[in-house]
LUMZAKE-525656 format. One line per field, with one value per residue: residue number from 1; z, y, x of N, C-alpha, C, CB in turn. Coordinates in steps of 0.05 Angstrom, whole numbers, always signed. Glycine has a CB too. Example, Ala and Ser with C-alpha at 12.3 -4.5 7.8 and 13.67 -1.06 7.14 Angstrom:
2
pos: c(1;2)
n_w: c(+156;+142)
n_v: c(-114;-45)
n_u: c(+264;+257)
ca_w: c(+156;+143)
ca_v: c(-90;-21)
ca_u: c(+246;+273)
c_w: c(+156;+157)
c_v: c(-66;+1)
c_u: c(+264;+258)
cb_w: c(+181;+114)
cb_v: c(-89;-12)
cb_u: c(+226;+282)
//
This chain:
236
pos: c(1;2;3;4;5;6;7;8;9;10;11;12;13;14;15;16;17;18;19;20;21;22;23;24;25;26;27;28;29;30;31;32;33;34;35;36;37;38;39;40;41;42;43;44;45;46;47;48;49;50;51;52;53;54;55;56;57;58;59;60;61;62;63;64;65;66;67;68;69;70;71;72;73;74;75;76;77;78;79;80;81;82;83;84;85;86;87;88;89;90;91;92;93;94;95;96;97;98;99;100;101;102;103;104;105;106;107;108;109;110;111;112;113;114;115;116;117;118;119;120;121;122;123;124;125;126;127;128;129;130;131;132;133;134;135;136;137;138;139;140;141;142;143;144;145;146;147;148;149;150;151;152;153;154;155;156;157;158;159;160;161;162;163;164;165;166;167;168;169;170;171;172;173;174;175;176;177;178;179;180;181;182;183;184;185;186;187;188;189;190;191;192;193;194;195;196;197;198;199;200;201;202;203;204;205;206;207;208;209;210;211;212;213;214;215;216;217;218;219;220;221;222;223;224;225;226;227;228;229;230;231;232;233;234;235;236)
n_w: c(+442;+470;+480;+428;+415;+452;+436;+384;+395;+423;+383;+346;+375;+384;+334;+307;+337;+320;+268;+264;+283;+329;+321;+326;+312;+300;+279;+287;+258;+247;+211;+167;+109;+41;-9;-80;-138;-198;-243;-279;-291;-306;-270;-224;-162;-91;-27;+44;+86;+132;+162;+186;+205;+210;+215;+199;+209;+170;+163;+184;+140;+106;+98;+113;+115;+142;+121;+137;+112;+115;+93;+47;-24;-77;-136;-200;-226;-223;-253;-291;-314;-374;-376;-331;-284;-216;-155;-87;-51;+6;+32;+53;+62;+59;+58;+39;+44;+17;+29;+9;+27;+11;+44;+50;+6;-5;+21;+78;+118;+177;+162;+109;+47;+31;+78;+93;+59;+66;+85;+42;+2;-38;-53;-58;-66;-50;-44;-16;-30;+0;-27;-18;-37;-17;-39;-103;-172;-220;-268;-334;-353;-401;-436;-432;-442;-424;-371;-313;-286;-235;-171;-103;-63;-62;-75;-91;-119;-109;-127;-94;-102;-72;-57;-16;+44;+104;+163;+213;+285;+344;+407;+479;+488;+442;+401;+341;+348;+334;+278;+226;+174;+105;+51;-16;-49;-101;-126;-162;-185;-195;-227;-226;-184;-155;-171;-177;-227;-276;-330;-367;-387;-417;-471;-465;-448;-418;-418;-385;-324;-257;-213;-152;-114;-55;-12;+42;+112;+169;+232;+260;+305;+332;+360;+404;+395;+388;+330;+291;+252;+194;+182;+212;+243;+286;+328;+362)
n_v: c(+471;+466;+412;+391;+409;+382;+329;+330;+337;+290;+251;+266;+255;+201;+175;+167;+125;+81;+80;+70;+27;-7;-39;-89;-76;-107;-173;-242;-304;-376;-437;-494;-535;-559;-564;-556;-570;-536;-541;-553;-608;-667;-691;-663;-659;-668;-636;-623;-566;-511;-448;-380;-317;-245;-189;-121;-84;-40;-29;-70;-102;-94;-103;-107;-146;-195;-259;-324;-385;-456;-519;-573;-579;-618;-658;-691;-756;-807;-853;-847;-796;-763;-747;-768;-739;-718;-688;-663;-609;-577;-525;-455;-394;-324;-269;-206;-188;-159;-150;-145;-145;-166;-141;-90;-64;-72;-60;-89;-130;-166;-199;-209;-239;-224;-218;-266;-270;-228;-232;-252;-249;-217;-217;-196;-195;-194;-235;-276;-338;-393;-444;-513;-572;-631;-680;-703;-721;-715;-736;-760;-818;-835;-801;-798;-761;-712;-667;-637;-580;-557;-523;-546;-512;-450;-383;-349;-296;-287;-281;-277;-295;-288;-319;-322;-334;-306;-327;-297;-293;-272;-246;-249;-197;-179;-162;-175;-220;-269;-313;-359;-383;-395;-409;-401;-401;-378;-381;-348;-357;-325;-350;-411;-445;-471;-524;-545;-554;-526;-502;-466;-478;-524;-564;-580;-540;-510;-459;-436;-403;-426;-450;-454;-479;-465;-492;-478;-481;-444;-408;-344;-291;-232;-172;-120;-47;-9;+7;+52;+41;+58;+30;-8;-69;-100;-142;-118)
n_u: c(-620;-573;-573;-568;-518;-485;-495;-474;-419;-407;-416;-377;-330;-335;-339;-286;-266;-293;-279;-226;-171;-127;-63;-12;+57;+100;+122;+135;+151;+147;+158;+148;+161;+157;+206;+215;+252;+268;+309;+370;+360;+323;+285;+243;+251;+233;+245;+257;+246;+255;+233;+243;+215;+217;+181;+163;+105;+72;+19;-37;-39;+4;+72;+143;+201;+249;+269;+290;+315;+326;+347;+336;+346;+329;+342;+338;+359;+404;+399;+358;+361;+382;+435;+455;+449;+443;+428;+437;+423;+443;+419;+421;+385;+373;+329;+299;+233;+175;+105;+37;-31;-98;-134;-114;-131;-186;-252;-284;-328;-350;-390;-386;-365;-315;-286;-263;-220;-187;-135;-106;-48;+4;+74;+143;+215;+286;+344;+398;+425;+458;+490;+504;+531;+508;+506;+524;+526;+573;+591;+579;+552;+532;+556;+617;+658;+643;+647;+622;+639;+621;+618;+623;+605;+572;+547;+488;+448;+379;+309;+251;+182;+121;+59;+5;-34;-60;-92;-126;-126;-156;-131;-147;-161;-182;-149;-112;-68;-46;-33;-47;-8;-5;+35;+61;+120;+160;+225;+273;+337;+401;+451;+490;+492;+451;+437;+487;+510;+547;+526;+543;+592;+590;+565;+513;+478;+422;+400;+361;+340;+357;+308;+272;+217;+180;+136;+97;+75;+58;+62;+46;+65;+44;+69;+96;+101;+41;+3;-38;-94;-132;-178;-231;-218;-225;-265;-321)
ca_w: c(+428;+486;+476;+401;+416;+466;+419;+362;+406;+429;+357;+335;+391;+383;+307;+301;+351;+304;+241;+265;+301;+336;+313;+333;+290;+296;+277;+283;+248;+242;+197;+152;+84;+20;-32;-106;-156;-227;-250;-304;-290;-316;-249;-204;-137;-67;-3;+67;+95;+152;+159;+207;+194;+227;+197;+209;+197;+166;+170;+188;+114;+90;+115;+102;+135;+136;+122;+137;+105;+117;+86;+24;-50;-90;-163;-218;-220;-237;-271;-312;-327;-399;-371;-305;-264;-191;-134;-62;-42;+33;+28;+71;+47;+74;+39;+47;+30;+22;+23;+11;+29;-1;+63;+47;-18;-6;+46;+86;+144;+186;+150;+80;+35;+30;+104;+94;+41;+70;+90;+18;-4;-57;-43;-72;-52;-60;-24;-22;-23;+3;-37;-10;-48;+1;-56;-131;-192;-240;-292;-351;-362;-429;-451;-413;-448;-412;-342;-304;-266;-215;-145;-81;-47;-78;-67;-114;-114;-118;-125;-86;-107;-53;-58;+7;+59;+133;+177;+238;+309;+364;+435;+496;+487;+416;+381;+324;+356;+322;+250;+212;+148;+84;+31;-38;-57;-124;-124;-187;-178;-215;-224;-232;-160;-142;-176;-178;-254;-290;-358;-385;-397;-431;-494;-458;-434;-422;-422;-366;-296;-237;-197;-133;-101;-26;-3;+72;+131;+193;+251;+265;+330;+331;+386;+402;+397;+374;+309;+287;+224;+187;+180;+235;+238;+311;+336;+386)
ca_v: c(+478;+455;+383;+385;+414;+359;+305;+333;+333;+261;+237;+272;+241;+172;+164;+157;+100;+59;+82;+63;+5;-11;-65;-93;-68;-127;-200;-263;-328;-400;-456;-514;-542;-576;-551;-570;-558;-533;-534;-566;-637;-675;-697;-641;-674;-653;-636;-611;-541;-495;-420;-361;-290;-222;-168;-96;-80;-12;-32;-99;-116;-87;-109;-111;-161;-214;-288;-343;-413;-476;-545;-587;-577;-642;-661;-710;-785;-816;-875;-840;-771;-769;-741;-781;-718;-720;-671;-656;-583;-570;-496;-435;-370;-301;-251;-184;-191;-140;-163;-129;-163;-157;-123;-63;-52;-74;-57;-115;-132;-194;-215;-210;-260;-213;-220;-291;-269;-203;-239;-261;-229;-221;-205;-202;-185;-202;-250;-291;-367;-407;-472;-532;-598;-654;-703;-696;-737;-696;-749;-771;-846;-837;-783;-796;-739;-688;-664;-613;-569;-540;-523;-557;-490;-425;-364;-337;-277;-297;-263;-293;-285;-301;-318;-336;-323;-306;-329;-282;-302;-251;-253;-245;-169;-173;-154;-198;-225;-294;-318;-383;-374;-415;-393;-413;-383;-386;-367;-348;-352;-315;-366;-440;-460;-485;-553;-553;-558;-501;-508;-446;-488;-549;-562;-587;-517;-507;-431;-428;-399;-446;-441;-473;-471;-472;-492;-479;-475;-434;-391;-317;-279;-204;-160;-94;-23;-9;+26;+60;+35;+73;+13;-24;-97;-115;-148;-103)
ca_u: c(-595;-551;-574;-558;-489;-472;-497;-455;-392;-404;-414;-351;-309;-339;-336;-260;-261;-303;-267;-197;-165;-99;-51;+16;+74;+121;+112;+154;+138;+163;+143;+163;+147;+170;+218;+215;+271;+264;+336;+381;+356;+296;+267;+240;+247;+225;+261;+245;+259;+242;+238;+236;+211;+214;+168;+153;+79;+64;-10;-42;-39;+27;+95;+170;+216;+270;+262;+312;+308;+347;+336;+348;+334;+338;+333;+352;+361;+428;+393;+339;+369;+397;+463;+461;+451;+428;+441;+424;+434;+437;+421;+411;+379;+362;+317;+282;+208;+152;+80;+12;-54;-123;-147;-104;-143;-215;-268;-295;-340;-349;-412;-383;-348;-288;-273;-248;-197;-172;-107;-93;-28;+26;+98;+168;+239;+312;+359;+422;+424;+483;+488;+524;+524;+511;+511;+521;+540;+583;+600;+558;+559;+524;+574;+640;+676;+632;+650;+608;+657;+609;+630;+607;+594;+570;+526;+473;+426;+353;+286;+227;+155;+104;+30;-4;-57;-59;-117;-121;-139;-153;-125;-170;-168;-194;-129;-103;-40;-38;-41;-38;+2;+0;+50;+74;+141;+176;+251;+289;+365;+419;+475;+489;+498;+429;+438;+515;+519;+553;+520;+555;+617;+587;+548;+486;+467;+393;+393;+340;+350;+350;+286;+261;+192;+178;+108;+101;+54;+71;+47;+58;+58;+47;+76;+110;+86;+15;-1;-66;-102;-156;-201;-237;-217;-230;-293;-328)
c_w: c(+443;+482;+449;+401;+429;+449;+396;+371;+411;+403;+345;+349;+388;+356;+301;+314;+335;+276;+241;+286;+307;+327;+322;+309;+284;+295;+273;+274;+245;+227;+182;+127;+66;-1;-57;-125;-184;-239;-276;-302;-297;-293;-228;-177;-114;-44;+20;+76;+116;+149;+184;+195;+217;+209;+213;+194;+195;+171;+176;+163;+96;+107;+99;+123;+124;+138;+120;+131;+108;+111;+62;-1;-66;-119;-178;-209;-237;-257;-295;-326;-352;-395;-343;-283;-240;-170;-109;-51;-13;+36;+53;+55;+66;+53;+53;+30;+37;+14;+26;+9;+17;+18;+62;+25;-16;+21;+52;+112;+152;+176;+120;+72;+35;+56;+105;+77;+45;+76;+66;+8;-27;-46;-61;-57;-65;-37;-34;-13;-22;-5;-26;-18;-28;-14;-85;-149;-215;-266;-307;-361;-391;-447;-434;-419;-435;-382;-334;-281;-246;-189;-124;-64;-64;-66;-92;-103;-124;-112;-118;-94;-90;-59;-34;+21;+89;+144;+205;+261;+331;+391;+452;+497;+461;+395;+366;+329;+341;+293;+241;+183;+129;+60;+9;-49;-80;-124;-149;-179;-202;-211;-229;-207;-148;-146;-178;-205;-268;-320;-377;-397;-412;-453;-489;-443;-440;-428;-403;-339;-278;-218;-176;-120;-72;-18;+27;+87;+157;+210;+255;+292;+328;+358;+382;+405;+380;+353;+306;+257;+219;+186;+206;+228;+264;+313;+361;+401)
c_v: c(+465;+425;+376;+388;+391;+334;+306;+327;+304;+245;+241;+257;+211;+160;+154;+130;+76;+58;+73;+41;+4;-38;-65;-89;-87;-155;-219;-288;-351;-419;-476;-521;-559;-558;-568;-556;-557;-523;-549;-596;-643;-679;-674;-653;-656;-656;-622;-586;-528;-466;-405;-334;-270;-199;-143;-90;-50;-9;-62;-115;-108;-88;-110;-125;-180;-242;-305;-371;-431;-503;-557;-582;-601;-643;-682;-739;-796;-838;-867;-814;-777;-764;-750;-760;-724;-703;-669;-631;-577;-540;-480;-409;-349;-281;-229;-187;-169;-154;-142;-148;-150;-137;-95;-48;-51;-67;-83;-111;-161;-211;-219;-232;-250;-216;-245;-290;-243;-208;-250;-240;-237;-207;-212;-190;-193;-215;-262;-319;-379;-436;-489;-560;-620;-679;-695;-715;-719;-709;-761;-798;-849;-820;-778;-774;-713;-689;-637;-601;-550;-542;-535;-536;-465;-408;-352;-316;-291;-277;-280;-279;-301;-297;-334;-323;-326;-309;-318;-293;-281;-263;-246;-215;-161;-164;-179;-203;-250;-297;-345;-375;-398;-399;-411;-393;-395;-369;-371;-340;-342;-330;-395;-457;-476;-515;-563;-558;-532;-506;-488;-456;-514;-546;-569;-565;-514;-478;-420;-423;-422;-434;-463;-461;-480;-469;-497;-472;-466;-418;-365;-307;-249;-192;-132;-70;-24;+13;+32;+56;+48;+57;-2;-54;-113;-121;-133;-117)
c_u: c(-571;-550;-562;-527;-474;-473;-477;-426;-387;-401;-387;-328;-311;-333;-309;-253;-271;-291;-238;-193;-135;-89;-22;+34;+96;+109;+135;+138;+158;+145;+160;+147;+165;+181;+215;+234;+261;+290;+344;+381;+327;+276;+267;+232;+240;+244;+246;+260;+242;+249;+232;+234;+210;+205;+161;+127;+74;+34;-14;-39;-16;+52;+121;+186;+236;+259;+288;+302;+332;+334;+351;+331;+346;+328;+349;+349;+383;+422;+375;+345;+386;+427;+471;+464;+433;+443;+424;+438;+424;+440;+412;+406;+368;+352;+302;+256;+188;+127;+57;-12;-78;-137;-138;-119;-173;-227;-281;-310;-343;-372;-409;-364;-319;-273;-255;-222;-182;-142;-92;-73;-10;+50;+122;+191;+264;+327;+384;+419;+452;+479;+511;+516;+530;+516;+506;+537;+548;+592;+577;+567;+552;+542;+599;+660;+668;+636;+637;+624;+644;+623;+612;+594;+594;+548;+514;+453;+401;+331;+261;+201;+136;+74;+21;-28;-52;-88;-112;-138;-135;-144;-149;-179;-180;-175;-119;-74;-29;-48;-31;-31;+6;+12;+62;+94;+157;+202;+267;+317;+381;+446;+470;+493;+476;+430;+467;+526;+523;+550;+532;+581;+615;+566;+519;+472;+438;+385;+372;+352;+341;+329;+280;+236;+193;+149;+109;+75;+68;+52;+62;+48;+64;+51;+87;+91;+60;+15;-31;-72;-129;-181;-206;-235;-220;-260;-298;-350)
cb_w: c(+427;+516;+479;+381;+430;+493;+408;+350;+431;+445;+338;+337;+420;+391;+287;+308;+379;+302;+230;+273;+290;+366;+282;+345;+295;+317;+253;+309;+222;+269;+177;+170;+70;+8;-27;-117;-154;-234;-227;-309;-261;-332;-235;-214;-130;-58;-7;+91;+71;+181;+135;+230;+178;+242;+184;+206;+213;+137;+146;+200;+100;+77;+131;+94;+151;+155;+99;+163;+77;+145;+80;+29;-65;-75;-177;-220;-226;-217;-255;-300;-307;-422;-374;-307;-276;-182;-146;-41;-61;+54;+5;+94;+25;+93;+20;+43;+37;+6;+42;-10;+57;-8;+91;+40;-42;-14;+44;+88;+145;+216;+156;+70;+7;+22;+127;+84;+12;+93;+112;-4;+20;-86;-15;-102;-23;-71;-11;-9;-43;+33;-68;+22;-74;+18;-49;-136;-202;-228;-285;-375;-345;-433;-459;-413;-478;-420;-334;-295;-280;-212;-137;-64;-20;-108;-48;-131;-128;-105;-152;-56;-138;-25;-85;+27;+52;+145;+178;+234;+317;+368;+445;+524;+493;+420;+394;+294;+386;+339;+231;+212;+151;+75;+45;-61;-33;-151;-99;-208;-166;-214;-196;-253;-139;-153;-202;-162;-269;-283;-363;-370;-374;-412;-517;-441;-440;-397;-450;-365;-286;-221;-214;-111;-115;-9;-18;+80;+136;+186;+278;+242;+354;+317;+401;+376;+389;+393;+282;+296;+219;+161;+157;+246;+225;+335;+340;+379)
cb_v: c(+508;+461;+373;+404;+440;+354;+302;+361;+349;+251;+245;+302;+248;+165;+186;+177;+100;+61;+109;+87;-22;-8;-69;-121;-41;-126;-202;-269;-323;-413;-443;-539;-518;-596;-544;-572;-573;-513;-540;-556;-648;-700;-723;-621;-691;-663;-622;-631;-522;-504;-408;-362;-289;-215;-180;-72;-94;-3;-22;-104;-111;-59;-135;-83;-177;-210;-296;-343;-414;-477;-542;-617;-550;-667;-635;-703;-799;-825;-897;-838;-753;-752;-711;-797;-691;-750;-643;-680;-560;-586;-488;-429;-376;-289;-266;-156;-219;-114;-187;-107;-171;-180;-134;-64;-67;-102;-33;-137;-117;-193;-203;-183;-267;-184;-221;-314;-271;-187;-259;-267;-224;-209;-213;-192;-194;-177;-270;-277;-382;-405;-473;-531;-603;-657;-726;-666;-761;-680;-772;-752;-867;-829;-756;-822;-735;-685;-665;-620;-555;-548;-494;-575;-486;-431;-342;-358;-250;-324;-247;-297;-288;-290;-329;-338;-338;-281;-359;-253;-330;-236;-239;-254;-152;-153;-139;-193;-229;-318;-295;-405;-359;-429;-378;-422;-378;-383;-377;-329;-378;-284;-362;-447;-441;-475;-559;-577;-576;-491;-509;-420;-492;-572;-579;-613;-492;-517;-427;-449;-372;-456;-435;-481;-482;-454;-515;-459;-499;-417;-406;-298;-292;-191;-179;-92;+1;-5;+17;+89;+5;+87;-7;-17;-104;-98;-179;-74)
cb_u: c(-592;-555;-603;-571;-483;-486;-525;-457;-388;-428;-436;-346;-311;-368;-343;-239;-275;-333;-270;-181;-174;-95;-53;+21;+85;+143;+92;+171;+125;+173;+124;+168;+138;+149;+248;+186;+298;+239;+356;+409;+363;+298;+276;+218;+272;+197;+288;+243;+264;+249;+222;+257;+185;+241;+144;+173;+57;+70;-29;-69;-65;+23;+92;+183;+197;+294;+242;+328;+296;+361;+307;+349;+340;+328;+335;+380;+334;+448;+379;+312;+383;+387;+469;+486;+443;+425;+446;+425;+425;+455;+404;+432;+358;+383;+298;+296;+196;+156;+75;+12;-59;-141;-142;-74;-135;-224;-288;-274;-368;-350;-439;-373;-357;-289;-293;-265;-206;-184;-106;-114;-11;+18;+103;+167;+239;+328;+341;+447;+406;+494;+487;+529;+538;+485;+494;+530;+523;+606;+620;+552;+544;+495;+560;+655;+679;+603;+680;+579;+680;+580;+638;+625;+609;+565;+537;+459;+431;+347;+281;+227;+147;+110;+19;+19;-83;-45;-128;-126;-129;-179;-99;-164;-144;-214;-106;-110;-38;-48;-32;-61;+28;-27;+73;+53;+160;+161;+266;+277;+378;+423;+487;+509;+508;+403;+423;+519;+500;+582;+491;+560;+636;+578;+558;+485;+483;+378;+385;+318;+339;+375;+261;+282;+167;+197;+92;+123;+35;+95;+42;+50;+74;+22;+97;+124;+103;-8;+10;-72;-103;-152;-198;-266;-191;-221;-297;-337)
//
């Protein structure tokens, strides 16, 4: 009876250790990538941009944080566009983003197919973009009576939608401190500042919101206080 009682106590104390794991609650990240414009011009051109992030982790697979971007958004071609439009936007943006990963929803183990995709996530948020036209053609050579009275600098609200994946790497203690991040972000803006053409005042109005995509690769570093997660994700 005594032996059974001791065994029961040991099992009770040991079980939570295998059913739960510790994780770092803060994460910083940096990376770079390519922007692509989908605005009021025919040519959806590419630009370069970089980013930095600071996230608070509620669990290893659910976070809320800040993202800062800086780079260029380009579009149009003065020779081929029907209204001779072309712009270069030297932009800065800051946004609040929430993300939830597949690992928050599904059960996985290290020998299963699901383990490789537990870092796959969706996310959305809200932000402000500072537009600054580094270069823009506002006159239509094919229609000289039309002038596009956009501003060289403006601010717009935008809504990011993120689809990406984190690949986790443990430190020497077995905790997941590092991650490789691949992300595809689509940003819908409220306003006409992204491409510098205010179509609300001319007859060539498209009626579509200005959008830009940001395809990026970066690294993340987890640190700070430890949290306790109900699932085991460490290698023992």
